ZADO-300948 format. One record per atom (N, C-alpha, C): residue number from 1; residue in one letter; x negated, y negated, z. Coordinates in steps of 0.001 Angstrom, whole numbers, plus 524288, in hexadecimal, padded with zeros to 5 digits. Example, Ala and Ser with C-alpha at 12.3 -4.5 7.8 and 13.67 -1.06 7.14 Angstrom:
<nodes>
node nr=1 rest=a east=7CC7A north=8163A up=81E78
node nr=1 rest=a east=7CFF4 north=81194 up=81E78
node nr=1 rest=a east=7CC70 north=80CE4 up=81E78
node nr=2 rest=s east=7CDCE north=808CA up=81BA8
node nr=2 rest=s east=7CA9A north=80424 up=81BE4
node nr=2 rest=s east=7CD9C north=7FFE2 up=81EBE
</nodes>
This chain:
<nodes>
node nr=1 rest=m east=15CC8 north=32EA0 up=4CB60
node nr=1 rest=m east=15C34 north=32D2C up=4D111
node nr=1 rest=m east=15E19 north=32764 up=4CF87
node nr=2 rest=g east=15FD9 north=325AD up=4D482
node nr=2 rest=g east=16409 north=32166 up=4D442
node nr=2 rest=g east=15FAB north=31CEA up=4D5C4
node nr=3 rest=q east=15FF3 north=317D1 up=4D521
node nr=3 rest=q east=15ED8 north=3124C up=4D840
node nr=3 rest=q east=15E03 north=31402 up=4DD53
node nr=4 rest=e east=1588C north=312A9 up=4DF07
node nr=4 rest=e east=1574F north=31185 up=4E3A0
node nr=4 rest=e east=15751 north=30B58 up=4E683
node nr=5 rest=y east=15C90 north=30B15 up=4EA66
node nr=5 rest=y east=15C05 north=30711 up=4EBB9
node nr=5 rest=y east=159DC north=305E6 up=4EEAC
node nr=6 rest=y east=159D9 north=2FF2E up=4F1E7
node nr=6 rest=y east=1574E north=2FECA up=4F6B3
node nr=6 rest=y east=15798 north=300F3 up=4FABC
node nr=7 rest=t east=15B00 north=30129 up=4FB00
node nr=7 rest=t east=15F09 north=303F3 up=4FFE9
node nr=7 rest=t east=15B89 north=308A2 up=50073
node nr=8 rest=d east=159E8 north=30C45 up=4FBCE
node nr=8 rest=d east=1587B north=3100B up=4FC1D
node nr=8 rest=d east=1516C north=31159 up=4FC50
node nr=9 rest=t east=1501D north=30CA7 up=4FDBF
node nr=9 rest=t east=14950 north=30C17 up=4FED0
node nr=9 rest=t east=146D5 north=30C82 up=50303
node nr=10 rest=i east=142AF north=30EFD up=5039B
node nr=10 rest=i east=1412F north=30F19 up=50811
node nr=10 rest=i east=13F93 north=30A2B up=5098C
node nr=11 rest=f east=13F5E north=3057B up=5067C
node nr=11 rest=f east=13E87 north=30087 up=50A1E
node nr=11 rest=f east=1436D north=2FE4D up=50CBF
node nr=12 rest=y east=1485C north=2FFA8 up=5095A
node nr=12 rest=y east=14C67 north=2FDAB up=50D62
node nr=12 rest=y east=14DDA north=3007D up=512DE
node nr=13 rest=q east=14B93 north=30598 up=51237
node nr=13 rest=q east=14C76 north=30838 up=5168E
node nr=13 rest=q east=149DC north=30550 up=51B07
node nr=14 rest=i east=14422 north=30573 up=518BA
node nr=14 rest=i east=1409E north=3034D up=51CA3
node nr=14 rest=i east=1432E north=2FEC1 up=51F8B
node nr=15 rest=e east=143B9 north=2FA8B up=51C4A
node nr=15 rest=e east=1478C north=2F536 up=51D8B
node nr=15 rest=e east=14B5B north=2F5CB up=520B6
node nr=16 rest=l east=14F5D north=2FA82 up=52036
node nr=16 rest=l east=15377 north=2FA82 up=52377
node nr=16 rest=l east=15196 north=2FD13 up=52761
node nr=17 rest=t east=14DF5 north=2FEEA up=5285D
node nr=17 rest=t east=14BE1 north=302D1 up=52B97
node nr=17 rest=t east=148FB north=2FD74 up=530AE
node nr=18 rest=a east=146EA north=2F8B9 up=52E70
node nr=18 rest=a east=14486 north=2F69B up=53187
node nr=18 rest=a east=1496E north=2F35A up=53227
node nr=19 rest=k east=14BA0 north=2F167 up=53047
node nr=19 rest=k east=150CB north=2EE40 up=532C5
node nr=19 rest=k east=15229 north=2F10D up=5361D
node nr=20 rest=y east=15459 north=2F516 up=5376B
node nr=20 rest=y east=15499 north=2F82C up=53A77
node nr=20 rest=y east=153B3 north=2F8D9 up=53F1B
node nr=21 rest=c east=14D99 north=2F808 up=53F02
node nr=21 rest=c east=14B03 north=2F7DE up=542FA
node nr=21 rest=c east=14B20 north=2F3DF up=544DC
node nr=22 rest=k east=14943 north=2EEBF up=54192
node nr=22 rest=k east=14BBD north=2EB52 up=5449C
node nr=22 rest=k east=14FDE north=2EA4D up=548B6
node nr=23 rest=l east=15274 north=2EA23 up=545C2
node nr=23 rest=l east=15847 north=2E97A up=5483E
node nr=23 rest=l east=1595E north=2EEB2 up=54ECE
node nr=24 rest=l east=15640 north=2F260 up=54D6C
node nr=24 rest=l east=1573D north=2F55C up=553AA
node nr=24 rest=l east=152B6 north=2F34E up=5565F
node nr=25 rest=g east=14DE3 north=2F1DA up=553E5
node nr=25 rest=g east=14A21 north=2EDDC up=5580E
node nr=25 rest=g east=14CDB north=2EA62 up=55B15
node nr=26 rest=q east=150D5 north=2E676 up=55825
node nr=26 rest=q east=15168 north=2E24F up=559CD
node nr=26 rest=q east=155D0 north=2E352 up=55E77
node nr=27 rest=q east=158B3 north=2E83F up=55E8E
node nr=27 rest=q east=15DF7 north=2E9EB up=55FFD
node nr=27 rest=q east=15B0C north=2EBFB up=565C4
node nr=28 rest=v east=15728 north=2EDE0 up=56432
node nr=28 rest=v east=15347 north=2F015 up=56A96
node nr=28 rest=v east=1515D north=2EC2C up=56D37
node nr=29 rest=f east=14FC7 north=2E7CE up=56AC7
node nr=29 rest=f east=14C3B north=2E3B6 up=56CAF
node nr=29 rest=f east=15087 north=2E0FA up=57126
node nr=30 rest=d east=155AC north=2DEE8 up=56DD0
node nr=30 rest=d east=15A14 north=2DDBC up=57000
node nr=30 rest=d east=15C0D north=2E045 up=573CB
node nr=31 rest=k east=15D14 north=2E3EC up=572F5
node nr=31 rest=k east=15EB0 north=2E7A6 up=577A2
node nr=31 rest=k east=15A7E north=2E85A up=57D6F
node nr=32 rest=y east=1562F north=2E852 up=57DF6
node nr=32 rest=y east=15223 north=2E6CC up=58053
node nr=32 rest=y east=15191 north=2E37A up=58230
node nr=33 rest=s east=1529C north=2DDC7 up=57FA1
node nr=33 rest=s east=15213 north=2DB16 up=57FF0
node nr=33 rest=s east=14D37 north=2D9E5 up=58333
node nr=34 rest=t east=14972 north=2DA48 up=57D48
node nr=34 rest=t east=14339 north=2D9EB up=57D87
node nr=34 rest=t east=14226 north=2D404 up=57E08
node nr=35 rest=g east=145A0 north=2CE41 up=57DE9
node nr=35 rest=g east=1438D north=2CAF6 up=57D11
node nr=35 rest=g east=14193 north=2C8B5 up=578AA
node nr=36 rest=i east=13E6F north=2CC14 up=5744F
node nr=36 rest=i east=13DD1 north=2CAEF up=5708A
node nr=36 rest=i east=14049 north=2CE95 up=56A59
node nr=37 rest=s east=13DEF north=2CC25 up=565C1
node nr=37 rest=s east=14095 north=2CFDE up=562C3
node nr=37 rest=s east=13DB2 north=2D43B up=55F84
node nr=38 rest=v east=13F0C north=2D7BB up=55E9F
node nr=38 rest=v east=13C94 north=2DA8C up=55A2C
node nr=38 rest=v east=1369D north=2D8DC up=558C4
node nr=39 rest=e east=13873 north=2D474 up=5555B
node nr=39 rest=e east=132FA north=2D217 up=55292
node nr=39 rest=e east=130AA north=2D03E up=55748
node nr=40 rest=e east=130C8 north=2CCCD up=55BE2
node nr=40 rest=e east=12E32 north=2CB01 up=55E3C
node nr=40 rest=e east=12A69 north=2D051 up=56099
node nr=41 rest=f east=12D1E north=2D4E4 up=56260
node nr=41 rest=f east=12AEB north=2D830 up=5641F
node nr=41 rest=f east=125CC north=2DA54 up=55FBB
node nr=42 rest=a east=127A7 north=2DA3B up=55A46
node nr=42 rest=a east=123F3 north=2DD85 up=55896
node nr=42 rest=a east=11E3E north=2DA00 up=55702
node nr=43 rest=v east=11FF6 north=2D382 up=55677
node nr=43 rest=v east=119F7 north=2D132 up=557BE
node nr=43 rest=v east=11A1A north=2D123 up=55D32
node nr=44 rest=l east=119D1 north=2D1E7 up=56177
node nr=44 rest=l east=1185B north=2D2B1 up=565EA
node nr=44 rest=l east=114B0 north=2D6E7 up=565EB
node nr=45 rest=d east=11748 north=2DBAD up=5636F
node nr=45 rest=d east=112E8 north=2E161 up=562E9
node nr=45 rest=d east=10FBA north=2E118 up=55F8E
node nr=46 rest=i east=1121D north=2DD2A up=55AF1
node nr=46 rest=i east=10E0E north=2DF46 up=55617
node nr=46 rest=i east=107CC north=2DBB8 up=558CF
node nr=47 rest=i east=1082A north=2D537 up=55AC2
node nr=47 rest=i east=104F1 north=2D497 up=55DA6
node nr=47 rest=i east=101F3 north=2D66C up=561B2
node nr=48 rest=l east=104A2 north=2DA49 up=565C1
node nr=48 rest=l east=10299 north=2DDCD up=569ED
node nr=48 rest=l east=0FEDF north=2E139 up=56738
node nr=49 rest=c east=10080 north=2E3E6 up=562F0
node nr=49 rest=c east=0FD68 north=2E7BE up=55F9F
node nr=49 rest=c east=0F9AD north=2E661 up=55BD2
node nr=50 rest=n east=0F97B north=2E1A4 up=55AA3
node nr=50 rest=n east=0F5D4 north=2DEC9 up=556B6
node nr=50 rest=n east=0F184 north=2DA60 up=559E6
node nr=51 rest=g east=0F34B north=2D9D9 up=55F20
node nr=51 rest=g east=0F080 north=2D468 up=56119
node nr=51 rest=g east=0F21B north=2D026 up=55E05
node nr=52 rest=e east=0EF8A north=2CC95 up=55F53
node nr=52 rest=e east=0EEB3 north=2C7B4 up=55CB3
node nr=52 rest=e east=0EFBC north=2C655 up=5577B
node nr=53 rest=l east=0F3D2 north=2C374 up=556D7
node nr=53 rest=l east=0F474 north=2C2F3 up=55063
node nr=53 rest=l east=0F65E north=2BE35 up=5502A
node nr=54 rest=c east=0F4EA north=2BCE5 up=549BE
node nr=54 rest=c east=0F62E north=2B6AD up=547C9
node nr=54 rest=c east=0FC58 north=2B738 up=545C0
node nr=55 rest=q east=0FF6B north=2B26C up=54643
node nr=55 rest=q east=10378 north=2B395 up=541BD
node nr=55 rest=q east=104AF north=2B61A up=53DAD
node nr=56 rest=r east=1008F north=2B483 up=539B6
node nr=56 rest=r east=1014B north=2B6D6 up=536B9
node nr=56 rest=r east=0FEFC north=2BDE1 up=5363D
node nr=57 rest=d east=0FDD8 north=2BEDC up=53847
node nr=57 rest=d east=0FCC3 north=2C3F5 up=53A4D
node nr=57 rest=d east=1018C north=2C5FF up=53BCC
node nr=58 rest=l east=103F7 north=2C436 up=5403B
node nr=58 rest=l east=108C3 north=2C5F9 up=540AA
node nr=58 rest=l east=10BD5 north=2C65A up=53CEB
node nr=59 rest=a east=10DE2 north=2C21A up=53A44
node nr=59 rest=a east=110B3 north=2C247 up=5377B
node nr=59 rest=a east=110B8 north=2C69F up=53252
node nr=60 rest=k east=10DB5 north=2C8CB up=53198
node nr=60 rest=k east=10BA6 north=2CD18 up=52DD7
node nr=60 rest=k east=10C41 north=2D1FD up=52F62
node nr=61 rest=l east=10BDE north=2D2B2 up=534D0
node nr=61 rest=l east=10CFB north=2D746 up=5390E
node nr=61 rest=l east=112E9 north=2D824 up=53A79
node nr=62 rest=i east=1167D north=2D237 up=53A30
node nr=62 rest=i east=11A6F north=2D4AA up=53A47
node nr=62 rest=i east=11EBA north=2D11D up=533E0
node nr=63 rest=l east=11B4E north=2D042 up=530A3
node nr=63 rest=l east=11FF1 north=2CF49 up=52B83
node nr=63 rest=l east=1220A north=2CC83 up=52BCE
node nr=64 rest=k east=12209 north=2C770 up=52E43
node nr=64 rest=k east=12350 north=2C2EF up=52E55
node nr=64 rest=k east=12031 north=2BE89 up=52C4F
node nr=65 rest=d east=12179 north=2B997 up=52C1A
node nr=65 rest=d east=11E5F north=2B62F up=529AB
node nr=65 rest=d east=11CAF north=2B2E9 up=52D87
node nr=66 rest=r east=11A09 north=2AF54 up=52D22
node nr=66 rest=r east=1170D north=2ADE1 up=5313F
node nr=66 rest=r east=11B89 north=2A7E5 up=5349F
node nr=67 rest=a east=11DA3 north=2A6E0 up=53133
node nr=67 rest=a east=12121 north=2A3D2 up=53498
node nr=67 rest=a east=124D0 north=2A718 up=537D2
node nr=68 rest=n east=1276B north=2AA14 up=535E4
node nr=68 rest=n east=12A3D north=2AF4C up=5395B
node nr=68 rest=n east=127A0 north=2B148 up=53C62
node nr=69 rest=t east=122CA north=2B226 up=53CAE
node nr=69 rest=t east=11F9B north=2B3EB up=541E4
node nr=69 rest=t east=11ECB north=2AF8B up=5451F
node nr=70 rest=g east=11CF2 north=2AB1D up=54429
node nr=70 rest=g east=11D3A north=2A5F9 up=54618
node nr=70 rest=g east=1223F north=2A54F up=54AE0
node nr=71 rest=k east=12838 north=2A6D7 up=548E2
node nr=71 rest=k east=12A76 north=2A5B8 up=54B87
node nr=71 rest=k east=12B6E north=2A9C0 up=54F44
node nr=72 rest=l east=12A2A north=2AFF3 up=54D92
node nr=72 rest=l east=129BC north=2B233 up=55298
node nr=72 rest=l east=1260A north=2B14B up=55481
node nr=73 rest=l east=121E6 north=2B1A5 up=55531
node nr=73 rest=l east=11D2D north=2AE19 up=55861
node nr=73 rest=l east=11F3B north=2AB0F up=55B1F
node nr=74 rest=d east=120D2 north=2A6E5 up=55A99
node nr=74 rest=d east=12332 north=2A380 up=55D2B
node nr=74 rest=d east=125F4 north=2A405 up=560FF
node nr=75 rest=t east=12B15 north=2A830 up=55FD2
node nr=75 rest=t east=12EEA north=2A8E2 up=5632F
node nr=75 rest=t east=12C00 north=2ABF4 up=56802
node nr=76 rest=l east=1277F north=2B02E up=56552
node nr=76 rest=l east=12595 north=2B44B up=56958
node nr=76 rest=l east=120E6 north=2AFCC up=56EC9
node nr=77 rest=e east=11FD2 north=2ACEC up=56A94
node nr=77 rest=e east=11C6E north=2A8D6 up=56D29
node nr=77 rest=e east=11F40 north=2A503 up=571D1
node nr=78 rest=n east=12365 north=2A33B up=5702E
node nr=78 rest=n east=128C5 north=29FD1 up=57507
node nr=78 rest=n east=12936 north=2A4E5 up=57901
node nr=79 rest=k east=12A8E north=2A9DD up=57889
node nr=79 rest=k east=12B06 north=2AE42 up=57CBF
node nr=79 rest=k east=126AD north=2ADA3 up=57F01
node nr=80 rest=g east=122AC north=2AC7A up=57DD5
node nr=80 rest=g east=11E78 north=2AE21 up=580BD
node nr=80 rest=g east=11B0C north=2B2F0 up=58048
node nr=81 rest=l east=11C93 north=2B516 up=57AE1
node nr=81 rest=l east=11B41 north=2BA54 up=57A4A
node nr=81 rest=l east=11643 north=2BCA0 up=578F1
node nr=82 rest=i east=11457 north=2B7E1 up=574DC
node nr=82 rest=i east=10EC1 north=2B7E9 up=57159
node nr=82 rest=i east=10CB3 north=2B1E2 up=57312
node nr=83 rest=s east=107E9 north=2B1DC up=57049
node nr=83 rest=s east=1051A north=2ABFC up=571CA
node nr=83 rest=s east=10292 north=2AA63 up=56BB7
node nr=84 rest=r east=0FF96 north=2A771 up=56A28
node nr=84 rest=r east=0FE37 north=2A739 up=5665C
node nr=84 rest=r east=0F8FC north=2A289 up=5673C
node nr=85 rest=e east=0F650 north=2A3E4 up=565F8
node nr=85 rest=e east=0EEF0 north=2A211 up=567B9
node nr=85 rest=e east=0ED7A north=2A1C7 up=56228
node nr=86 rest=l east=0EC7D north=29D2F up=5623D
node nr=86 rest=l east=0E7C9 north=29A77 up=55E82
node nr=86 rest=l east=0E349 north=29D1C up=55EEA
node nr=87 rest=s east=0E2D0 north=2A02A up=55796
node nr=87 rest=s east=0DDCD north=2A2C6 up=55896
node nr=87 rest=s east=0DA21 north=2A08F up=5520D
node nr=88 rest=k east=0D716 north=2A471 up=5509A
node nr=88 rest=k east=0D522 north=2A4A8 up=54BD5
node nr=88 rest=k east=0D48E north=2A8CF up=5484B
node nr=89 rest=k east=0D6B9 north=2AA4F up=54485
node nr=89 rest=k east=0D711 north=2AE51 up=54114
node nr=89 rest=k east=0D504 north=2AD12 up=53A2C
node nr=90 rest=n east=0D137 north=2AF93 up=53911
node nr=90 rest=n east=0CCE0 north=2ADF7 up=534EE
node nr=90 rest=n east=0CB0D north=2A836 up=534C2
node nr=91 rest=n east=0CA57 north=2A6DA up=538D3
node nr=91 rest=n east=0C9DA north=2A0FD up=539B5
node nr=91 rest=n east=0CECF north=29B1C up=539D1
node nr=92 rest=r east=0D213 north=2A015 up=53948
node nr=92 rest=r east=0D8D8 north=29AC7 up=538CF
node nr=92 rest=r east=0DA6B north=29BD5 up=53EC3
node nr=93 rest=p east=0DD56 north=295DD up=5406B
node nr=93 rest=p east=0DFFF north=2982E up=545BB
node nr=93 rest=p east=0E42D north=29A76 up=54357
node nr=94 rest=v east=0E3F6 north=29DA9 up=54874
node nr=94 rest=v east=0EA50 north=2A124 up=547E8
node nr=94 rest=v east=0EBA8 north=2A19F up=54D42
node nr=95 rest=k east=0EFF2 north=2A255 up=54CFB
node nr=95 rest=k east=0EFE6 north=2A449 up=5542B
node nr=95 rest=k east=0F43F north=2A8F0 up=553C3
node nr=96 rest=l east=0F029 north=2AAFD up=55820
node nr=96 rest=l east=0F167 north=2B1F3 up=5583E
node nr=96 rest=l east=0F6C6 north=2B126 up=55CEC
node nr=97 rest=i east=0F880 north=2B532 up=55C76
node nr=97 rest=i east=0FCCB north=2B7EE up=560CE
node nr=97 rest=i east=0FCAB north=2BA96 up=56386
node nr=98 rest=k east=0FD92 north=2B97E up=568B1
node nr=98 rest=k east=0FC93 north=2BE79 up=56C0E
node nr=98 rest=k east=10175 north=2BFA6 up=56ED9
node nr=99 rest=l east=101F1 north=2C3F2 up=5716A
node nr=99 rest=l east=1042C north=2C544 up=5749E
node nr=99 rest=l east=10485 north=2C3B7 up=57923
node nr=100 rest=t east=108AD north=2C0F6 up=57BC1
node nr=100 rest=t east=106B8 north=2BEF3 up=582EB
node nr=100 rest=t east=108EE north=2C326 up=5869F
node nr=101 rest=d east=106C6 north=2C1E1 up=589A7
node nr=101 rest=d east=107C9 north=2C6F0 up=58DED
node nr=101 rest=d east=10E39 north=2C834 up=58E48
node nr=102 rest=e east=1101A north=2C25D up=58F7E
node nr=102 rest=e east=11673 north=2C4E6 up=58DDE
node nr=102 rest=e east=118E3 north=2C6AA up=588AE
node nr=103 rest=g east=116BE north=2C699 up=58420
node nr=103 rest=g east=11824 north=2C827 up=5801C
node nr=103 rest=g east=11597 north=2CD03 up=57FFD
node nr=104 rest=k east=11322 north=2CF5E up=5820B
node nr=104 rest=k east=10F55 north=2D583 up=5830C
node nr=104 rest=k east=114F7 north=2D701 up=58769
node nr=105 rest=n east=11617 north=2D3C2 up=58A75
node nr=105 rest=n east=11897 north=2D62F up=58EE6
node nr=105 rest=n east=11FB0 north=2D7C4 up=589F6
node nr=106 rest=k east=120CE north=2D2D1 up=58764
node nr=106 rest=k east=12660 north=2D46F up=58534
node nr=106 rest=k east=12623 north=2D971 up=581EA
node nr=107 rest=l east=120EB north=2D969 up=57FAC
node nr=107 rest=l east=120ED north=2DCF6 up=579D8
node nr=107 rest=l east=12196 north=2E1FB up=57EA8
node nr=108 rest=e east=11F45 north=2E388 up=5837C
node nr=108 rest=e east=11F82 north=2E80B up=5850D
node nr=108 rest=e east=12402 north=2E9F3 up=5875D
node nr=109 rest=e east=12886 north=2E5BC up=588B7
node nr=109 rest=e east=12C4E north=2E668 up=58C12
node nr=109 rest=e east=12FC7 north=2E6B9 up=586F1
node nr=110 rest=a east=12FF6 north=2E56A up=5833A
node nr=110 rest=a east=132F0 north=2E61B up=57CF2
node nr=110 rest=a east=1326E north=2ECF5 up=57B75
node nr=111 rest=i east=12CCC north=2EE7F up=57C46
node nr=111 rest=i east=12990 north=2F334 up=57B83
node nr=111 rest=i east=12D84 north=2F696 up=58008
node nr=112 rest=s east=12D40 north=2F4A2 up=58375
node nr=112 rest=s east=13052 north=2F8CB up=587FB
node nr=112 rest=s east=136BF north=2FB21 up=5892E
node nr=113 rest=k east=139D6 north=2F5B1 up=584DE
node nr=113 rest=k east=13E38 north=2F689 up=58539
node nr=113 rest=k east=14090 north=2F928 up=57F51
node nr=114 rest=i east=13D64 north=2F705 up=57B85
node nr=114 rest=i east=13E7E north=2F928 up=5767D
node nr=114 rest=i east=13B9D north=3010A up=576A9
node nr=115 rest=r east=13884 north=30131 up=5772E
node nr=115 rest=r east=134A8 north=3063E up=577F0
node nr=115 rest=r east=13B51 north=30A2F up=5777C
node nr=116 rest=p east=13B9A north=309D0 up=57B96
node nr=116 rest=p east=140C0 north=310B3 up=57CC6
node nr=116 rest=p east=14363 north=30F73 up=5785A
node nr=117 rest=h east=14657 north=309B3 up=5771A
node nr=117 rest=h east=1497D north=30C1D up=571EC
node nr=117 rest=h east=14696 north=30D3C up=56CAD
node nr=118 rest=y east=14120 north=30AED up=56BDE
node nr=118 rest=y east=13FD8 north=30D49 up=56699
node nr=118 rest=y east=13D67 north=313AB up=566F9
node nr=119 rest=k east=13CF7 north=3135F up=56CE7
node nr=119 rest=k east=13AA6 north=319D8 up=56C94
node nr=119 rest=k east=13F82 north=31CCA up=56AB6
node nr=120 rest=e east=1441F north=31C2F up=56DE4
node nr=120 rest=e east=147D5 north=31F63 up=56B33
node nr=120 rest=e east=14926 north=320EE up=566B8
node nr=121 rest=v east=148EA north=31B75 up=56527
node nr=121 rest=v east=149C7 north=31BB5 up=55EC0
node nr=121 rest=v east=144E9 north=31DE4 up=55A83
node nr=122 rest=k east=140F3 north=31E70 up=55BE6
node nr=122 rest=k east=13D49 north=320C8 up=55ADD
node nr=122 rest=k east=13CCC north=32650 up=55A1D
node nr=123 rest=e east=13EC2 north=32798 up=5600C
node nr=123 rest=e east=13F13 north=32CEB up=56110
node nr=123 rest=e east=141B8 north=330F6 up=55E4A
node nr=124 rest=k east=1464C north=32DBF up=559CD
node nr=124 rest=k east=148F4 north=32FE5 up=5589C
node nr=124 rest=k east=146FE north=33199 up=55135
node nr=125 rest=i east=1432A north=330EA up=550CA
node nr=125 rest=i east=14099 north=3318F up=54B20
node nr=125 rest=i east=139EB north=333AA up=54E2E
node nr=126 rest=a east=13899 north=339DE up=54AE3
node nr=126 rest=a east=134CA north=33C50 up=54CBC
node nr=126 rest=a east=12FD1 north=33842 up=54BC6
node nr=127 rest=n east=12C6D north=338AD up=54DF1
node nr=127 rest=n east=126FC north=3363A up=54E70
node nr=127 rest=n east=12345 north=3360F up=549F6
node nr=128 rest=s east=12430 north=33B6F up=5488F
node nr=128 rest=s east=12154 north=33A68 up=542FA
node nr=128 rest=s east=1235A north=338B4 up=53D7D
node nr=129 rest=d east=1296A north=339D7 up=53E53
node nr=129 rest=d east=12CAA north=335A0 up=53B1A
node nr=129 rest=d east=12CC1 north=330EA up=53A5E
node nr=130 rest=l east=12B3E north=32DA0 up=53FAE
node nr=130 rest=l east=1292B north=3289A up=54078
node nr=130 rest=l east=124FA north=3276B up=53CD0
node nr=131 rest=a east=12115 north=32B44 up=54059
node nr=131 rest=a east=11B5C north=3292E up=53E20
node nr=131 rest=a east=11C46 north=327A9 up=538F8
node nr=132 rest=k east=11EE7 north=32C5C up=53592
node nr=132 rest=k east=11EBC north=32DED up=5300E
node nr=132 rest=k east=11FDE north=326C9 up=52C30
node nr=133 rest=v east=124A4 north=32639 up=52F71
node nr=133 rest=v east=127E9 north=321D7 up=52D09
node nr=133 rest=v east=123DC north=31D4A up=52D73
node nr=134 rest=k east=12294 north=31D3D up=533CB
node nr=134 rest=k east=11EA2 north=31817 up=53467
node nr=134 rest=k east=11A00 north=3185A up=52FC4
node nr=135 rest=d east=11682 north=31C8C up=52E8D
node nr=135 rest=d east=1128D north=31CA4 up=52AFB
node nr=135 rest=d east=113A3 north=31ACA up=525F6
node nr=136 rest=l east=119FA north=31CE1 up=525F9
node nr=136 rest=l east=11B38 north=31D29 up=51FF7
node nr=136 rest=l east=11CD4 north=3171E up=51E6E
node nr=137 rest=l east=11E1E north=31400 up=52304
node nr=137 rest=l east=11FCE north=30FF3 up=521DF
node nr=137 rest=l east=11BA0 north=30B63 up=521BA
node nr=138 rest=k east=11713 north=30D1F up=52557
node nr=138 rest=k east=111C9 north=3097D up=5259F
node nr=138 rest=k east=10F9A north=30A03 up=51F02
node nr=139 rest=e east=10F5F north=30F8B up=51EA1
node nr=139 rest=e east=10DDB north=31013 up=5175A
node nr=139 rest=e east=110F2 north=30D27 up=5141A
node nr=140 rest=l east=11654 north=30BC3 up=513F0
node nr=140 rest=l east=11934 north=30801 up=51145
node nr=140 rest=l east=11799 north=302B4 up=5114B
node nr=141 rest=r east=116B7 north=301F4 up=516AF
node nr=141 rest=r east=115EC north=2FC20 up=517F2
node nr=141 rest=r east=10EE0 north=2FB2F up=51540
node nr=142 rest=y east=10B7E north=2FF06 up=5165C
node nr=142 rest=y east=1071F north=2FC38 up=51476
node nr=142 rest=y east=10636 north=2FD7B up=50CAC
node nr=143 rest=m east=10B04 north=30006 up=50AC4
node nr=143 rest=m east=10B8A north=30053 up=50486
node nr=143 rest=m east=10E0E north=2FA35 up=50408
node nr=144 rest=l east=11316 north=2F9AE up=506C3
node nr=144 rest=l east=1163D north=2F3F2 up=505B5
node nr=144 rest=l east=111C0 north=2EFCE up=50591
node nr=145 rest=n east=10EC1 north=2F024 up=509AB
node nr=145 rest=n east=10A62 north=2EC7D up=50B51
node nr=145 rest=n east=10772 north=2EAED up=5067D
node nr=146 rest=d east=104AB north=2EEC6 up=503BA
node nr=146 rest=d east=10172 north=2EF33 up=4FF9F
node nr=146 rest=d east=10471 north=2E9C6 up=4FB37
node nr=147 rest=t east=10942 north=2EC8E up=4FADB
node nr=147 rest=t east=10D4D north=2E8FD up=4F695
node nr=147 rest=t east=10D6E north=2E416 up=4F9E1
node nr=148 rest=l east=10F2F north=2E388 up=4FD15
node nr=148 rest=l east=111EC north=2DCF0 up=4FF67
node nr=148 rest=l east=10FD0 north=2D9CC up=5020D
node nr=149 rest=k east=11067 north=2D5EB up=50119
node nr=149 rest=k east=10D48 north=2CF3F up=4FF31
node nr=149 rest=k east=11185 north=2CC77 up=504C3
node nr=150 rest=i east=10DC5 north=2CBB9 up=508DB
node nr=150 rest=i east=11268 north=2CB8F up=50D4E
node nr=150 rest=i east=10E97 north=2C488 up=50E9F
node nr=151 rest=q east=11146 north=2C0D6 up=50E0B
node nr=151 rest=q east=11073 north=2BB66 up=50FDD
node nr=151 rest=q east=11048 north=2BA13 up=514EB
node nr=152 rest=i east=10CA8 north=2BAEB up=51642
node nr=152 rest=i east=10DEE north=2BAD9 up=51D1B
node nr=152 rest=i east=109CA north=2B706 up=51F74
</nodes>
């Protein structure tokens, strides 16, 4: 058996697939004029799913450092889609991020525009296969998380 090249590994296949997904996502968001980027959409969706978050917790969820997360939040705040309110967490002052009504509306508008496109792509793959892939990726992510050191 010959040498295994990086391009033959699961890691490369996942990375390449993620890049395709990101490019497709941005094309769809641009095509349907959502007014927000894929990253902004993800942040709004994460806030909606998780409730109020501080910047540090959000950074961990989107795998970005706090500086880049802050820039993203500044953009969303300038668009009126989020607000940040001073609160306390573990007796320390933090700014909690909340969706504004405009942010909720923008998220719903984007979802309604992109849902048909993603449904069409999803229908090309059997639901049982999608569930298997999702479970396997989650299992791999948990395994990698045990050995990964992330400083966010």
